[in-house]
C-alpha positions in Angstrom: -90.8 189.8 11.9 -94.6 189.2 11.6 -96.1 187.6 8.6 -99.8 188.0 7.6 -101.9 187.5 10.8 -104.8 189.2 12.6 -104.6 192.9 11.3 -101.4 192.5 9.3 -102.1 192.0 5.6 -98.5 191.6 4.2 -95.6 189.3 5.0 -92.3 190.6 6.1 -89.5 190.7 3.5 -86.6 190.0 5.8 -85.6 189.9 9.5 -87.7 193.0 10.3 -89.5 195.6 8.1 -91.1 199.0 8.4 -94.9 198.5 9.1 -96.7 201.7 8.3 -100.5 202.1 9.0 -102.9 204.9 8.4 -105.9 205.0 10.8 -109.0 207.0 10.5 -110.3 209.1 13.4 -112.1 206.1 14.9 -109.0 203.9 14.8 -109.9 201.8 11.8 -107.1 200.9 9.4 -107.4 202.8 6.1 -104.2 201.3 4.6 -101.0 199.6 5.6 -97.7 198.9 3.9 -94.9 196.6 5.0 -91.6 198.0 3.5 -88.2 196.4 3.7 -85.3 194.6 2.3 -84.0 191.1 3.0 -82.3 191.9 6.4 -83.3 194.2 9.3 -85.0 197.5 8.7 -87.0 199.8 11.0 -88.6 203.2 11.4 -87.0 206.0 13.4 -89.0 209.1 12.5 -92.0 210.2 10.4 -93.3 213.6 9.2 -96.1 214.8 7.0 -94.7 216.2 3.7 -95.8 219.4 2.0 -97.8 217.4 -0.5 -99.7 215.6 2.3 -97.6 212.5 1.7 -95.1 211.2 4.3 -91.4 211.3 4.9 -90.1 208.2 6.7 -86.7 207.9 8.3 -85.5 204.4 8.9 -82.4 202.4 9.5 -81.5 199.5 7.2 -79.0 196.7 7.3 -80.5 195.2 4.1 -78.6 194.9 0.8 -80.4 195.8 -2.4 -83.5 193.6 -2.2 -87.3 193.7 -2.2 -88.4 197.3 -1.5 -84.9 198.6 -1.0 -83.8 199.7 -4.5 -81.0 202.1 -3.5 -77.4 201.6 -2.3 -76.3 198.5 -0.4 -75.1 199.0 3.1 -71.9 201.0 3.7 -71.7 199.8 7.4 -73.7 198.0 10.0 -76.8 200.1 9.5 -77.5 203.0 7.2 -80.0 205.8 7.1 -82.9 204.9 4.8 -85.2 207.8 3.8 -88.4 207.1 2.0 -91.1 209.5 0.5 -94.5 207.9 0.5 -97.6 209.2 -1.3 -101.0 209.7 0.5 -101.8 206.0 0.1 -98.4 204.8 1.5 -96.8 203.9 -1.8 -93.0 204.6 -2.2 -92.4 207.6 -4.4 -88.6 207.8 -3.9 -85.9 206.6 -1.5 -82.4 207.7 -0.5 -79.7 205.9 1.5 -76.7 207.4 3.3 -74.2 206.1 5.8 -70.7 205.5 6.9 -68.7 202.4 7.9 -70.7 201.7 11.1 -74.2 202.5 12.5 -76.0 205.7 11.4 -79.5 206.9 12.2 -82.0 209.8 12.0 -84.2 210.7 15.1 -86.0 213.7 13.8 -87.3 215.3 10.6 -88.5 218.8 9.9 -90.4 219.7 6.7 -89.3 223.2 5.7 -91.6 225.8 4.2 -89.8 225.6 0.8 -90.5 221.9 0.6 -87.0 220.7 1.6 -86.5 218.4 4.6 -84.0 218.7 7.5 -82.9 215.5 9.3 -81.1 215.1 12.6 -79.5 212.0 14.0 -76.2 210.5 14.8 -73.4 208.3 13.5 -71.0 205.8 15.0 -69.0 205.8 11.8 -65.3 206.8 12.0 -62.8 208.0 9.5 -60.4 205.3 8.6 -56.9 206.2 7.4 -54.8 203.7 5.5 
């Protein structure tokens, strides 16, 4: 929920965004990227990808807006997976969720280049 100030160089898009920073070995900011839609979004896990980019697992309650170019929300908060290049630019993104709150807490990069995500869901099966 912070706009440009002190060390932050980009405004938020919505109620809360992902703020990703890469620091050098001395703690100096090399680059940063504020990523989000028009509502609340946040980071839950990160992993280095096989191509030295980054896999980010977040949670999003944003509809299609700003940086969120994939599915609107299915529930209260959906899983939002982003692949960033080595400079923090979005290469691709994926959204998945049920009718309530869903999240990822861990990511593993597999040797074949695939990714394994672990988390939880409060979504329930609704029968009509």
